[in-house]
Structure formats: structure tokens, C-alpha cells
ROTITI-144591 format. One line per field, with one value per residue (C-alpha): residue in one letter; y, z, x. Coordinates in steps of 0.02 Angstrom, whole numbers, plus 32768, in hexadecimal, padded with zeros to 4 digits. Layout:
% ROTITI-144591
residu = c(A_...)
Y = c(Y_...)
Z = c(Z_...)
X = c(X_...)
END
This chain:
% ROTITI-144591
residu = c(M_E_S_G_I_R_T_G_A_L_A_P_G_D_A_L_P_A_V_R_A_L_A_G_Q_L_G_V_S_P_A_T_V_A_K_A_Y_Q_E_L_R_H_R_G_L_V_A_T_A_G_R_H_G_T_R_V_R_P_R_P_P_V_A_T_R_R_A_A_L_A_P_P_P_R_P_G_T_R_D_L_S_D_G_H_P_D_R_R_L_L_P_P_L_G_P_H_L_A_A_L_A_A_E_V_G_T_P_T_G_Y_A_D_A_A_V_L_P_E_L_A_D_A_A_R_D_R_F_T_A_D_G_V_P_A_A_E_L_T_V_T_G_G_A_L_D_G_I_E_R_L_L_A_A_H_L_R_P_G_D_A_V_A_V_E_D_P_G_W_A_N_L_L_D_L_V_A_A_L_G_L_R_T_V_G_V_P_V_D_D_E_G_P_S_V_A_G_V_R_A_A_L_A_A_G_V_R_A_L_V_V_T_S_R_A_Q_N_P_T_G_A_A_V_S_A_D_R_A_A_A_L_R_R_L_L_A_G_R_A_D_L_L_L_I_E_D_D_H_A_A_E_L_A_R_V_P_L_H_P_L_A_G_A_T_A_A_W_A_F_V_R_S_V_S_K_P_Y_G_P_D_L_R_L_A_V_L_A_G_D_E_A_T_V_A_R_V_A_G_R_A_R_V_G_A_G_W_V_S_T_V_L_Q_R_L_V_L_S_L_W_R_D_P_A_T_A_E_L_V_R_R_A_A_D_G_Y_D_R_R_R_D_G_L_V_A_A_L_A_A_R_G_L_A_A_H_G_R_T_G_I_N_V_W_V_P_V_P_D_E_T_V_A_V_T_A_L_R_D_A_G_W_S_V_A_P_G_G_L_Y_R_I_A_A_A_P_A_V_R_I_T_V_S_P_L_D_E_P_D_L_P_P_L_A_D_A_L_A_R_A_L_H_P_V_Q_G_G_A_P_Y)
Y = c(4FBC_4FBD_4F2A_4ECD_4EEF_4EB1_4E0F_4DEB_4E02_4E8D_4E55_4EC2_4EFA_4EDD_4F62_4FC5_4FE0_507B_510F_511F_5063_5056_50F3_50A3_4FFE_5053_50D6_516A_51FA_51E4_5271_5209_5174_51E6_5231_5184_5150_51EF_51C4_5115_5161_51DC_514B_50EB_505B_5072_50C8_510F_50B9_5123_50BB_5029_5083_507E_4FE5_4FA3_4FCF_4F41_4F57_4FBE_4FFF_4F91_4EE3_4E5F_4DA5_4D7C_4DA9_4E58_4E7B_4DF1_4D45_4CC0_4C59_4BB8_4B20_4AD8_4B7B_4BD9_4C7B_4D0C_4D8F_4DC0_4E33_4DE4_4DCA_4D19_4CD1_4C63_4D00_4D5A_4D60_4CF2_4D54_4CD0_4CF5_4DAF_4D9A_4D27_4DA8_4E31_4DCA_4DC5_4E7A_4EE0_4EC5_4F3C_4F5A_5006_5075_50F0_5185_5137_50FD_515C_5149_50EF_5162_50D0_50A8_5161_516D_50D0_510C_51B6_5161_50F8_518D_51FB_5176_5181_523F_5254_52E2_5294_5316_52F5_5248_51D8_5125_50E6_503D_501D_5083_508D_50C2_514D_5186_5185_51F1_5269_527E_5290_5314_5381_5366_536B_5301_5335_5369_531D_52AB_5284_51CA_515E_510B_5078_507D_5023_4FDD_4FF5_50AD_50C6_5077_50DD_5181_5155_5121_51CB_5223_5269_526F_5218_5269_51EA_520C_519B_5133_50F1_508F_512E_515E_51DA_523D_52F6_5322_52BD_5312_53BC_5396_535C_53FD_5460_53FD_543C_53A1_53BC_5326_52BC_5209_51C4_5116_5127_5076_4FCD_5024_4FB5_4F75_4FAA_4F9C_5050_50AC_5168_518A_5215_5277_5262_5295_5332_5362_5344_53A6_543B_542C_541E_549C_5515_54D3_550C_54C3_540E_537D_530C_5258_51DB_5122_50B7_5017_4FA0_4FF6_4F81_4F09_4F89_4F79_5020_50C8_5133_51DD_5234_52CB_52EF_53A9_53E4_5429_5480_53EF_5344_5296_51FF_5158_50B8_5015_4F79_4EFE_4ECA_4EA7_4E63_4E21_4E5F_4E43_4EC9_4F5B_4FE9_5075_5105_51AF_5245_52F0_53A9_53D9_540A_536E_52F5_534F_533D_5283_5262_52D0_527C_51D2_5209_522C_518E_50EB_513B_50EF_505F_4FD3_4FED_4F30_4F36_4FCA_4F68_4ED2_4F3B_4F8B_4EDE_4EA8_4F45_4F29_4E71_4E51_4DA5_4DF2_4E76_4DEA_4D8E_4E2C_4E42_4D8F_4DA9_4E45_4DE6_4D59_4DCD_4E24_4D7F_4D47_4DEF_4E12_4D5D_4D66_4E0C_4DC1_4D21_4D85_4DF3_4D56_4D27_4DD3_4E14_4EBC_4EC4_4F3E_4F13_4F7D_4F61_4F09_4E68_4E87_4E82_4EE6_4E99_4EFE_4E96_4EBA_4E74_4E54_4DD9_4D6E_4D6F_4D49_4CBC_4C6D_4C71_4C2A_4B9B_4B7D_4B74_4C27_4CA7_4D5D_4E03_4E62_4F0F_4F60_4F5D_4FD6_5044_50E7_510F_50A6_501D_4F69_4EF6_4E6B_4E6D_4DD8_4DC7_4D6A_4D3E_4C8E_4C63_4C06_4C22_4B7D_4BBE_4C51_4BFC_4B9F_4C3D_4CA3_4C1C_4C23_4CE0_4CD6_4C59_4CC5_4D60_4D0B_4C79_4BED_4BCC_4B44_4B1A_4BC9_4C5F_4CFA)
Z = c(B896_B8A5_B91C_B89E_B815_B883_B8B1_B805_B837_B7B4_B717_B68C_B61E_B6A3_B6A9_B748_B780_B742_B7B6_B7EB_B802_B872_B8D3_B8F8_B92A_B9A2_B9E3_B9B0_B938_B87D_B88F_B90C_B895_B801_B867_B893_B7DC_B7AE_B82D_B7E3_B734_B76E_B7B3_B711_B758_B6EF_B64D_B60E_B56E_B531_B51D_B56E_B614_B688_B67D_B6CE_B662_B606_B675_B710_B770_B809_B829_B807_B825_B771_B6C2_B696_B5DF_B58C_B5B5_B5B8_B519_B518_B533_B48D_B42C_B3DC_B43D_B3C3_B43D_B4AF_B442_B47A_B408_B3D3_B45A_B3D7_B383_B41D_B433_B4BD_B556_B5AC_B554_B570_B627_B640_B5F0_B65E_B6FA_B6D6_B69E_B71B_B7B5_B844_B858_B82F_B8C4_B8D4_B8AC_B80B_B7C2_B72A_B66E_B63B_B5C9_B553_B543_B527_B49D_B447_B454_B40A_B377_B358_B368_B2F9_B271_B272_B271_B328_B386_B41F_B477_B514_B548_B5DC_B5F8_B641_B673_B5CA_B551_B5BB_B653_B5EC_B5AB_B65B_B69C_B60A_B624_B6E0_B6CD_B653_B673_B702_B723_B6AF_B621_B576_B518_B45E_B43F_B3A6_B389_B380_B3EE_B46F_B4F8_B57F_B554_B559_B606_B640_B60A_B66B_B704_B706_B70A_B65A_B5CE_B526_B480_B3F4_B351_B2BE_B276_B1C7_B181_B17C_B232_B28B_B213_B1FE_B210_B2B0_B2FD_B2C8_B31D_B3BA_B3C1_B3AE_B43F_B4AD_B4C7_B52C_B4E7_B448_B445_B39B_B373_B2F2_B2AD_B2D0_B31C_B393_B35E_B2A6_B26E_B22D_B20F_B1FD_B146_B106_B0C1_B161_B1CC_B164_B172_B22E_B248_B1EF_B25A_B2FD_B2D8_B364_B3DA_B485_B4DF_B4A5_B4DF_B449_B475_B3F2_B418_B3B0_B414_B385_B357_B2EB_B2CF_B265_B1BA_B176_B17E_B217_B1F8_B2A1_B2DB_B362_B37B_B325_B3CB_B458_B4D0_B485_B4AA_B442_B49E_B45D_B4BC_B4AD_B4E0_B436_B3DF_B475_B4F1_B55A_B5FC_B5CC_B61A_B5CD_B554_B51A_B51D_B4BB_B4C0_B4DD_B572_B5E7_B5C3_B5DB_B67A_B6C0_B69D_B6E1_B779_B7A5_B796_B809_B899_B878_B830_B820_B781_B708_B740_B6FA_B6E9_B674_B618_B5FF_B5C1_B53F_B509_B4F4_B487_B41D_B400_B3D0_B312_B32D_B38F_B307_B288_B2F5_B301_B243_B22B_B2A9_B24D_B1A8_B1FA_B23F_B196_B13D_B1B9_B1C2_B107_B0E5_B154_B10A_B05B_B08A_B0D0_B035_AFC9_B02C_B017_B0C5_B0E5_B167_B1A3_B1CF_B17C_B203_B2A9_B2EF_B2EA_B266_B27D_B22A_B222_B24F_B25A_B30B_B37B_B3F0_B360_B30D_B3AD_B3DC_B32F_B327_B3D6_B3A5_B30E_B37F_B376_B403_B3C9_B423_B414_B3CB_B454_B4C2_B44A_B40B_B441_B3AD_B324_B2CC_B30F_B2E6_B32D_B34A_B319_B355_B2D4_B349_B376_B2C0_B241_B188_B171_B1F3_B188_B10D_B194_B1FF_B16A_B143_B1F7_B1EE_B14A_B194_B231_B1CB_B13F_B18F_B123_B125_B0C0_B06A_B024_B072_B09F)
X = c(1C79_1D37_1D32_1CC6_1D45_1DD4_1D7E_1D37_1C81_1C82_1CDB_1D22_1C92_1C0D_1B85_1B69_1AB6_1A5C_1A76_19C0_19AB_1A44_1A11_1969_19B9_1A33_19BB_1A27_1A10_1A35_1AB4_1B17_1B1F_1B4B_1BDA_1C1B_1C15_1C72_1CFA_1D09_1D1A_1D9F_1E05_1DF4_1D90_1CF3_1CC2_1C1F_1BE9_1B58_1ABA_1B14_1B22_1BB9_1C29_1CC9_1D5F_1DB8_1E52_1E2A_1EC2_1EAA_1EF1_1E6E_1E5F_1E32_1E6C_1E35_1E55_1DF2_1DAA_1E32_1E41_1DDE_1E50_1E86_1E76_1F07_1F1E_1F32_1EF6_1F86_1FF0_2094_212B_2157_21C7_2219_225D_22A0_235D_23A6_23D9_2444_24EA_24D6_24AB_2540_25B3_256B_2585_263F_2647_25E3_2651_2628_256D_252C_24FC_246E_24DB_251C_2476_2439_2433_24D2_2538_255C_24A2_247A_24FD_24BC_2408_2436_2489_23EE_2379_23E5_23E5_2326_231E_22EC_2343_2394_23FE_2397_2361_233C_2301_225E_2217_21C8_2160_20C3_2128_2175_20CB_2082_2111_20FD_2042_2053_20DC_207A_1FC0_1F45_1EA9_1E1D_1E90_1E6D_1EE6_1ED6_1EF0_1EE0_1E38_1E47_1EE1_1F4A_1ED8_1F5D_1F6A_1EAE_1EAA_1F40_1EF2_1E54_1EB8_1F10_1E68_1E80_1E00_1E19_1DF1_1DF6_1E52_1E24_1EB4_1ED0_1F63_1FCE_1FB1_1F40_1ED5_1EFC_1E44_1E39_1ED1_1E8D_1DE7_1E40_1EA4_1E05_1DBC_1E4A_1EB4_1F53_1FB1_1FB6_1FF8_202B_206D_20F8_20F2_20A1_200B_1FAB_1F2D_1F27_1FDD_1FDB_2080_2090_20BB_212B_2097_2032_20C6_20E1_202A_2026_20C6_2078_1FDC_203D_20C5_20E6_205F_2099_2001_2012_207F_20A7_20D3_210E_2112_2189_2173_2199_223E_22A7_2216_21B9_2209_21CD_2227_2207_21B8_21C0_215F_21E0_21FF_2160_2122_217E_215E_217B_21BC_21E9_21E1_2231_221E_228C_2204_21C1_2268_22C9_2249_21B5_2214_2293_2236_2299_2271_22DC_2286_22C5_2275_2289_22F5_2268_2200_2291_22C5_2215_220F_22BE_22A1_21FC_224E_22DB_2264_2200_2243_22EF_2334_2327_239C_244A_2458_23C2_240F_24B1_2450_23F4_2496_24E5_2452_245F_2519_250A_2507_24BA_2429_2410_2402_2382_2319_2321_22E7_225B_2221_2220_21BE_213A_212B_210D_2088_202F_2033_2004_1F6B_1F32_1F46_1EEB_1E5A_1E54_1E4B_1DAF_1D60_1D8C_1DDE_1E68_1EEC_1FA0_2024_20A8_20C0_2079_1FBD_1F34_1E93_1DFA_1D58_1CBF_1C04_1BF6_1C8C_1C35_1BF9_1CA4_1D05_1C8F_1C90_1D4D_1D5C_1CE9_1D5B_1DF4_1E38_1E38_1E40_1E2D_1D89_1DA2_1D3D_1DD8_1E2E_1DA0_1D50_1CDF_1D30_1CCE_1CCA_1D5C_1DC8_1E83_1EED_1FA2_2008_2098_205B_2035_209D_2080_2020_1FA3_1F6E_1EF5_1E91_1E88_1E4D_1DCB_1D8D_1D7F_1D21_1CA6_1C92_1C69_1C08_1BAB_1B68_1AAD_1A5B_1B00_1B1E_1B75_1B10)
END
């Protein structure tokens, strides 16, 4: 099965044979096949989908020879499926790299590599301004790298992790790859529901991952009231690791309402990839002393450290007023596109979610029908099944590639996809 996934003979979403059918074909006992399927699930290669049987995960943790997350966009369509920031709005790196080349001088040696004190000071200032305690911090190779290190340091295979549903597809795949179990927590526009978190705690989860703002895929942002309610619910929990992901950072133009410190073990992760560029694989991680020490210590015996050249580049971007202005303009641009699309859909009688960030989540009766109809109309969007555990069907639209004149025709295409015309009149 793993070989088939590597070569592409088994594609993401493909169904595996029924246990008894495969056992008969191979001449082995059903228990042998069931054990093999269990091993594939523990390694995050496949998932059990109830009545739909066992299927290859959307992004299995093994290098493959073909795209894994979703079918490639049809040539000639506008790709609104990838979740990337708009390259036109990213700050130029050339001037900063040129300045660093003249400034760095002697290369850093192994003994000197660590978190740069200047970067740590700047990160603490930024965290403190947002109400995040930052006495202890480290850096990781991006938000997902930080979350992986946190989960690996605190949990063991088989432990349960509460994740948002719908939630970040990469995180769902990571949790599976680590041999952990997901427990879905419903999300509304104000973040994870209190009832959902309470149910997850009752189910014995060992960790809870919350997106602070610009939640992927729904655009939710934790409100002040929701944060207060969650802090009360989580207060004093000694058996729970709380992880907050603020990947959008400056691009999310709503106040931050952190949960940091509500539990004994906690971490707040902020990436630089969305505001400054996906190739800048760096995130700053603040947390309690023991949690930060575990992450930093594990990195020290593995990858070692995040490149100090990259750290200096990020620090240069943070200090540059012109870059700060570019990021503000980018945030305004995303807000106009996202809010404009939500409004255009509402005008056509379609509900959509997108309070912050670069994505809009549109509930649909049937994802396959909606994705196919939009593709035929020239728009490629992401099927919601990549992001859902038990949440209702939807499609995710990334607004980054759009310009404001694109919004009415896209909204029209969505309306036609969800309300087809028959005999000259809509259903």
C-alpha cells in the first residue's frame, strides 16, 4: 500500500479494498489485513471514513510522485485553492539581503548558533504589545514545525488532540502522521465553541490547538468573549497542552485575544510566512519555561537551530518602516477582497464565512458538484473535505489571487453552481 502511494498507483482519496475481500485475494486471514491497515493508519497514510471505508489521506506523510492535496487546477482556470499569500503584496527581500551581506561578516559557528538576542528582544516587544507573556521563547522552522515539536515533546502515539473542525489540513495530516488521534471541535466565527472544547476535555484530550485569528479555512478569530469563556474552562488544567497558532500575525486586522497562560503547559506560535513570504521558514514560539525548554532542547539534538542569517533577515524586515507599511497595505487589500466576496455572495443569497485572513468558507450541499461546476466556469477552489472531520460540506476560496473586479463574476459562478438553472428558471 505504501509503495502504491509513493508511485501514485494509489492516489489521495482512493479507497482501499475491504478487509475480507483483500484477505481472500491474498490468501491471508482478515486479522492480518486489519493489522496492516491499522499500521497504515498509525503512520498517517490512510484514514477510516465510516461507511466510505478506508481511504488514502489527502496528504500522506511519504514522498509521492504526484500532487497529494488536491487535483491540479485545469489549465486556463483561476487557481483559488492553494492558500498562499499574494506574491504581489509580499515585501521585497533583495535590499535586506544585500544589507545583510555587508553586515554579517564572519560566519556563525556551531557553538554560537542560537536565538539571536536582538530577534528575541524584538519578538518579546511584539508579543507584549498583544498581551502574550514572553519571558521564555525560542524560534522554529515555521508554525507547523513548532506545533510538531510541541506535540512530540508532550504526547505519545495514541494520545488524543483536540483540533478545530473544520481546521487546517496540514495540521490534521501532521496529527495523523505522529500517530495521534484527532477530536474535532466545532468552530464558528468567534473561534472554537466552548461546548466543543468542553466535550473534547471530557473525551480525555491531551492537547488543544486553537487558531487565534485568520483561521484556516473559515477565517474565524477568537473574540474577547470567547477567549474569556475558554480561559475559565481551561483554567488550572495541569493535564492539557494548550497551543495557539497566530500564523497570520500582522495580516489579521482584528485585536488578538490570547489564551496564553490559561493552562500550566502552553505555547503561542507566530509565523512570519503569511505577512513576509512563505519561503521565510521561521516562527517565534513563546510558552511556559518547561515547554519552551523541551522544544529548544529537542531542536538542539536534531536540526540544531534556525539559520541565524534567516533570523537577521526577519529582524531587518521587522525594523523597516517601509516593510511595515507594505504589510498594512496587504492586510487592507485582503480585507477588501475577502469582505467584498462575502458581501457579493450574501447579495446572491449565499452564506459564507470569512471574518479575517485570506480565505472564505462557503457551505455547499455537495462539494463534488460545487467544485466541478466552478472548475467548468473557470475557477479552481479547494473541496472542504480536506479540512473537515465531522463539519458540514463546504468549499474554501483563497482571495489572494483575486482583484476586486473579479468578485462579481466569481460570486455569479458560485450562485450558478449552487442554484443551477433548469428550463430558464433557477431551482
